[in-house]
C-alpha positions in Angstrom: -0.2 -0.1 -0.1 2.8 2.5 0.8 4.7 1.4 -2.4 1.5 2.1 -4.5 1.3 5.7 -2.5 4.8 6.2 -3.5 4.5 5.7 -6.9 1.2 7.8 -7.1 3.0 10.8 -5.6 6.0 10.1 -8.0 3.6 10.4 -10.7 1.8 13.3 -9.8 5.1 15.3 -9.1 6.3 14.2 -12.5 3.0 15.8 -14.1 3.6 18.8 -12.4 7.2 19.3 -13.3 6.3 18.7 -16.9 3.5 20.8 -16.8 5.3 23.6 -15.1 8.4 23.3 -17.8 5.6 23.6 -20.9 4.1 27.1 -19.4 7.8 28.5 -18.9 8.3 31.3 -21.1 11.1 32.1 -23.3 12.9 35.3 -22.4 13.9 38.3 -24.9 17.4 38.0 -23.3 17.5 34.0 -24.5 16.1 34.6 -27.8 18.7 37.5 -28.5 21.5 35.3 -27.2 20.4 32.4 -29.4 20.0 35.0 -32.3 23.3 36.6 -32.1 24.8 32.7 -32.3 22.9 31.6 -35.3 21.8 34.4 -37.4 23.2 34.3 -40.4 24.0 37.8 -40.8 25.9 38.0 -37.5 27.9 35.0 -38.7 28.8 35.8 -41.9 30.1 39.5 -40.3 31.9 37.6 -37.5 33.5 35.1 -40.2 34.9 38.0 -42.1 36.4 39.7 -39.0 38.5 36.5 -38.8 39.5 36.9 -42.4 41.1 40.4 -41.6 43.5 38.6 -39.3 44.7 36.6 -41.7 45.1 39.2 -44.3 47.2 41.5 -41.3 49.3 38.2 -41.5 50.1 38.3 -45.2 50.7 42.1 -45.1 53.4 41.3 -42.2 55.1 39.0 -44.5 58.2 41.4 -45.7 58.8 41.5 -42.2 60.2 38.1 -42.3 62.8 36.4 -44.6 61.7 34.1 -47.6 63.1 30.8 -48.3 63.1 29.2 -51.4 64.1 25.7 -52.6 64.4 24.0 -55.9 65.4 20.5 -57.1 65.6 19.5 -60.5 66.8 16.2 -62.8 66.7 16.2 -66.7 68.1 14.5 -69.4 69.2 15.7 -72.7 70.0 13.5 -76.2 72.4 15.9 -78.0 72.7 15.3 -81.6 75.0 18.0 -82.8 78.1 18.6 -82.8 78.4 15.5 -81.7 76.0 12.7 -80.2 76.1 12.8 -76.1 74.0 11.9 -73.4 73.5 14.7 -71.0 71.7 14.3 -67.3 71.8 17.3 -65.2 70.8 17.6 -61.7 70.7 20.6 -59.6 69.5 21.5 -55.9 69.0 25.2 -54.7 68.3 27.0 -51.6 67.8 30.5 -51.3 66.9 33.1 -48.5 65.8 36.8 -49.2 65.2 39.5 -47.0 63.8 43.1 -47.2 65.3 45.6 -45.3 64.0 48.3 -46.9 61.0 49.6 -49.3 60.1 53.0 -48.0 58.0 51.6 -44.7 55.3 50.1 -47.1 55.3 46.8 -45.1 54.9 48.9 -42.0 51.8 51.0 -43.5 50.2 48.1 -45.1 49.9 46.1 -41.6 48.7 48.8 -39.8 46.1 49.3 -42.7 44.9 45.9 -42.1 45.0 46.1 -38.6 42.4 48.9 -38.9 40.1 47.2 -40.9 40.2 44.4 -38.5 39.1 47.2 -36.1 36.6 48.1 -38.3 35.2 45.0 -39.1 34.8 44.2 -35.5 33.2 47.3 -34.6 31.0 46.4 -37.9 30.3 43.0 -36.3 29.0 45.2 -33.0 26.9 47.5 -34.9 25.3 43.9 -36.9 24.8 42.5 -33.4 23.1 45.6 -32.1 20.6 45.9 -35.1 19.9 42.5 -35.4 19.0 42.6 -31.4 16.7 45.6 -31.9 15.1 43.7 -35.0 14.8 40.7 -32.5 13.1 42.9 -29.9 10.9 44.2 -32.7 9.6 40.8 -33.8 9.3 39.6 -30.3 7.2 42.3 -29.1 5.1 42.6 -32.1 4.0 38.6 -31.3 3.0 40.1 -27.8 1.2 42.9 -29.1 -0.6 40.8 -31.4 -1.8 38.1 -28.7 -2.9 41.0 -26.6 -4.9 42.6 -29.2 -6.3 38.8 -29.8 -7.3 38.8 -26.2 -9.2 42.1 -26.7 -11.0 41.1 -29.6 -12.4 38.0 -27.9 -13.3 40.5 -24.9 -15.2 42.5 -27.4 -16.6 39.4 -29.0 -18.0 38.1 -25.8 -19.5 41.4 -24.5 -21.6 41.6 -27.9 -22.7 38.0 -27.7 -23.9 38.6 -24.2 -25.9 41.4 -25.6 -27.1 39.6 -28.4 -28.4 37.0 -26.2 -30.1 39.7 -24.0 -31.5 41.6 -27.3 -32.9 38.2 -28.4 -34.5 37.3 -25.4 -36.2 41.0 -24.9 -37.3 40.8 -28.7 -38.9 37.3 -28.6 -40.8 38.9 -25.4 -41.6 41.7 -27.1 -39.5 44.6 -24.7 -37.4 45.4 -27.5 -37.9 46.6 -31.2 -36.8 44.6 -33.6 -34.2 46.9 -35.0 -32.2 46.6 -31.8 -31.8 42.7 -32.9 -30.4 43.8 -36.2 -28.4 46.3 -35.0 -26.8 43.7 -32.3 -26.6 41.3 -35.1 -24.5 43.9 -37.2 -21.9 44.7 -34.4 -21.9 41.0 -33.8 -20.5 40.3 -37.5 -18.0 43.3 -37.0 -16.8 42.2 -33.6 -16.3 38.4 -35.3 -14.6 40.1 -38.5 -12.1 42.1 -36.1 -11.7 38.6 -34.4 -10.6 37.5 -37.8 -8.2 40.0 -38.2 -6.3 39.7 -35.2 -5.8 36.1 -35.6 -4.4 36.8 -39.3 -2.1 39.5 -37.5 -0.9 36.7 -35.4 -0.2 34.6 -37.9 1.5 37.2 -39.9 3.7 38.2 -36.5 4.7 34.4 -36.2 5.9 34.8 -39.8 7.9 37.8 -39.1 9.4 36.1 -36.0 10.5 32.9 -38.0 12.0 35.2 -40.6 14.2 36.7 -37.7 14.8 34.4 -35.2 15.0 31.1 -37.1 11.9 29.4 -35.2 8.7 30.1 -34.0 7.7 31.3 -30.9 7.4 29.5 -27.8 5.6 30.9 -24.7 7.4 34.3 -25.1 7.3 36.1 -22.0 6.4 39.6 -21.6 9.8 41.6 -21.1 10.7 44.1 -18.0 11.5 47.4 -19.7 14.7 49.1 -18.6 13.3 52.6 -18.5 16.2 53.2 -16.0 18.8 52.6 -18.5 17.5 55.5 -20.8 20.1 58.6 -20.9 17.9 61.8 -19.1 18.1 63.8 -21.7 18.4 63.9 -25.8 21.8 66.1 -25.1 23.2 63.2 -23.3 21.8 60.3 -25.4 23.3 62.0 -29.0 27.0 62.2 -27.0 26.9 58.4 -25.5 26.1 57.5 -29.1 28.9 59.4 -31.0 31.4 58.0 -28.2 30.1 54.5 -28.4 28.0 53.6 -31.5 29.8 50.6 -33.2 28.8 51.9 -36.7 30.4 55.2 -36.0 33.6 53.9 -34.8 33.7 51.2 -37.8 33.4 54.5 -40.2 36.2 56.5 -38.2 38.4 53.0 -38.3 38.1 53.0 -42.1 39.2 56.5 -42.5 42.3 55.5 -40.4 42.8 52.4 -42.8 42.7 54.7 -46.0 45.5 57.1 -44.7 47.6 54.1 -43.9 46.9 53.2 -47.5 47.9 56.5 -48.8 51.3 56.1 -46.7 51.7 52.5 -48.4 51.3 54.5 -51.9 53.8 57.0 -51.4 56.4 54.3 -50.1 56.3 52.9 -53.8 58.6 56.3 -54.3 61.5 55.0 -52.3 63.9 52.6 -53.2 63.9 48.7 -52.0 66.7 46.8 -50.6 67.2 43.5 -50.3 69.8 41.1 -49.3 69.9 37.1 -50.0 72.4 34.0 -49.8 71.8 30.8 -51.2 73.6 27.5 -51.8 73.8 25.8 -54.9 74.8 21.8 -55.8 74.9 21.0 -59.2 76.0 17.8 -61.4 76.3 16.8 -64.7 76.9 13.2 -66.2 77.8 13.1 -70.0 79.7 11.2 -72.7 79.8 7.7 -73.5 82.3 7.3 -70.9 80.1 9.0 -68.4 82.3 12.0 -67.4 81.0 13.9 -64.5 81.2 17.7 -63.7 80.4 18.7 -60.3 79.6 22.0 -58.9 79.1 23.5 -55.2 78.9 27.0 -54.2 77.5 29.7 -51.9 76.4 32.9 -53.1 75.5 36.1 -51.0 73.8 39.5 -52.8 72.5 42.8 -51.8 70.2 44.5 -54.4 69.2 47.7 -54.7 66.0 48.7 -56.8 65.1 52.0 -58.2 62.0 52.4 -60.2 62.7 55.2 -63.0 59.5 55.1 -65.0 56.3 52.8 -64.7 54.0 54.7 -66.8 53.0 57.2 -64.1 51.5 54.3 -62.0 52.7 55.3 -58.9 51.5 58.9 -58.9 48.1 57.8 -59.9 48.1 55.4 -57.0 48.9 58.3 -54.7 46.3 60.5 -56.1 43.7 57.8 -55.7 44.4 56.9 -51.9 44.1 60.8 -51.5 40.6 60.5 -53.0 39.5 57.3 -50.9 40.6 59.4 -47.7 38.0 61.7 -48.9 35.3 59.4 -49.5 35.9 57.6 -46.1 35.8 60.9 -44.3 32.4 61.9 -46.1 31.0 58.4 -45.1 31.8 59.2 -41.9 30.0 62.8 -41.8 27.3 60.9 -43.4 27.4 58.0 -40.5 27.5 60.9 -37.7 24.4 62.3 -39.0 22.5 59.4 -39.2 23.7 58.4 -35.8 22.5 61.6 -34.3 19.0 61.6 -36.3 18.4 57.9 -35.5 18.9 58.8 -31.5 16.6 62.4 -31.9 14.0 60.5 -33.7 14.5 57.3 -31.2 14.4 59.7 -27.9 11.3 61.7 -29.3 9.3 59.1 -29.9 10.2 57.5 -26.7 9.3 60.7 -24.8 5.9 61.1 -26.8 5.2 57.6 -25.7 5.7 58.2 -22.1 2.8 61.2 -22.4 0.7 59.3 -24.7 0.5 56.4 -22.3 -0.4 58.5 -19.2 -3.2 59.7 -21.3 -4.5 56.7 -22.9 -4.6 55.4 -19.2 -7.0 57.8 -18.1 -8.9 57.6 -21.3 -9.4 53.6 -20.8 -10.3 54.4 -17.1 -13.1 57.0 -18.1 -14.1 54.8 -20.7 -14.6 51.6 -18.6 -16.5 53.5 -16.2 -18.8 55.2 -18.7 -19.2 51.8 -20.4 -20.5 50.4 -17.1 -22.7 53.4 -16.2 -24.4 53.3 -19.7 -24.8 49.5 -19.4 -26.8 49.8 -16.4 -29.0 52.7 -17.4 -29.9 51.0 -20.4 -31.0 48.0 -18.4 -33.6 50.5 -16.8 -34.3 52.2 -20.2 -32.4 55.4 -19.7 -29.7 54.3 -22.8 -30.2 53.1 -26.4 -28.7 50.0 -27.2 -26.9 52.6 -29.6 -25.2 54.4 -26.7 -24.3 51.2 -24.9 -22.8 49.5 -28.1 -21.0 53.0 -28.5 -19.4 53.4 -25.4 -18.3 49.8 -25.3 -16.9 50.0 -28.9 -14.9 53.3 -27.5 -13.7 51.3 -24.0 -12.3 48.6 -26.3 -10.8 51.0 -28.8 -9.1 52.8 -25.8 -7.5 49.5 -24.6 -6.1 48.7 -27.8 -4.7 52.1 -28.5 -3.0 51.7 -24.5 -1.4 48.4 -25.7 -0.1 49.7 -28.6 1.5 52.7 -26.9 2.7 50.6 -24.2 4.6 48.3 -26.8 5.7 51.2 -28.7 7.0 52.7 -25.6 8.9 49.7 -24.7 10.2 49.2 -28.2 11.3 53.0 -28.6 13.2 52.5 -25.3 15.0 49.4 -26.9 15.7 51.9 -30.2 17.3 54.5 -27.9 19.7 51.6 -26.1 20.6 50.3 -29.7 21.2 54.1 -30.6 23.6 54.4 -28.3 25.3 51.0 -28.8 24.1 49.4 -25.5 21.3 47.1 -26.1 22.7 43.8 -25.9 24.7 44.9 -22.7 21.7 46.4 -21.2 19.7 43.1 -21.7 22.9 41.2 -20.1 24.2 39.8 -23.1 27.3 40.0 -25.0 28.6 41.0 -28.6 30.0 37.6 -30.5 33.4 37.0 -29.6 34.9 38.0 -32.9 33.9 41.3 -32.4 35.9 42.2 -29.3 39.2 44.0 -29.9 40.9 42.5 -27.3 40.6 38.8 -28.4 41.7 39.6 -32.2 45.5 39.0 -32.5 47.5 42.0 -31.3 50.9 42.6 -33.6 53.3 45.1 -31.7 56.2 46.1 -33.1 59.3 46.1 -31.0 62.8 47.2 -31.1 62.5 46.9 -35.0 61.1 43.1 -34.5 57.5 42.2 -35.1 56.3 39.4 -33.1 52.7 38.4 -32.7 50.8 37.5 -29.2 47.2 36.5 -28.9 45.5 38.7 -26.3 43.6 36.8 -23.3 
């Protein structure tokens, strides 16, 4: 008996825990974390950032010597001036080191390092934008659910009135026109419910397109209104100091300037030193005569271009224009950053005022609808008055839902505009976007070495 009771208790507990797990909602933070790990736009930008590290290594190649080796073996059948078979064999190894070429290697390395920074900042910006888009589809889905619940409430109100009017009409208390009126309003309420259900499906589709799976009991997020800057001026200042996209644009300017220095280095001579060892042998003649060579050779080569069709001059001018282009792009990015944060902040402040007014509106219309219903029951109001007051109450509640979600989304827009949305949600950007985890390239006493930062 005790054993059976124990089994029953375990079974009930398992059902309870299973049910609890099924009801548990998926939070906004969990969804954004998943998106930042799996969204193709984010992951492709992360791979692009990793590729930039390898371009830095390629640019650094001339800091190190080049070592080449070759082996050759052959056969020559000579008929003139006399017939002879020759078998030449040769092995070479050569080391070449560039000592100077106008600093081109250093400037090109620095250019690629700036491109690494630009791509890292760009990945941060993409992460912020993707997180904001995730917030949008997440909130829109929750909004559509609440609007659908409100449409159900509206339908129940009309069904209740329809039942009452039908009974009163059959008893001869109300006119037939009242029944026609409530039938029309009931049909409209059913139509509105169809629309809200369609909106849920549209919101689910948008959710899937961004997040990669359909919503699973999303929980309504707690707003982070306390993280919003206290003034628009403060928000603008933080945005210009912190927004990743603007930082990326400034890093692009730096990269273009190093590119210009690399182009100017082409006007300088190039100095290379090389050393090599050669082993060669040749067997020939009917008697198999053998010739052998074994020698070491070292060279210093100074190369100076005198004329190559004005390519160098054109390259220098080209890079000057590219700097100008990057500066103009940075100006545009700055203006867009300011515009975005101002629009977001204005919308947020308007939403704050709007929510307060609509809350009062909902309270007033709810009291009016209740009073009109009571007065209609004693014949002091018409059915038209009651239905209109009820419709106004439902409309006010709908406006309040929209205003509350708009306010929440605009707060996320501000946080994204200052580059702190992901951080505020207690999340982190992808590992590849962190400059301190990128490969560090340090110049010390004329030597270049590589270290991976912790």
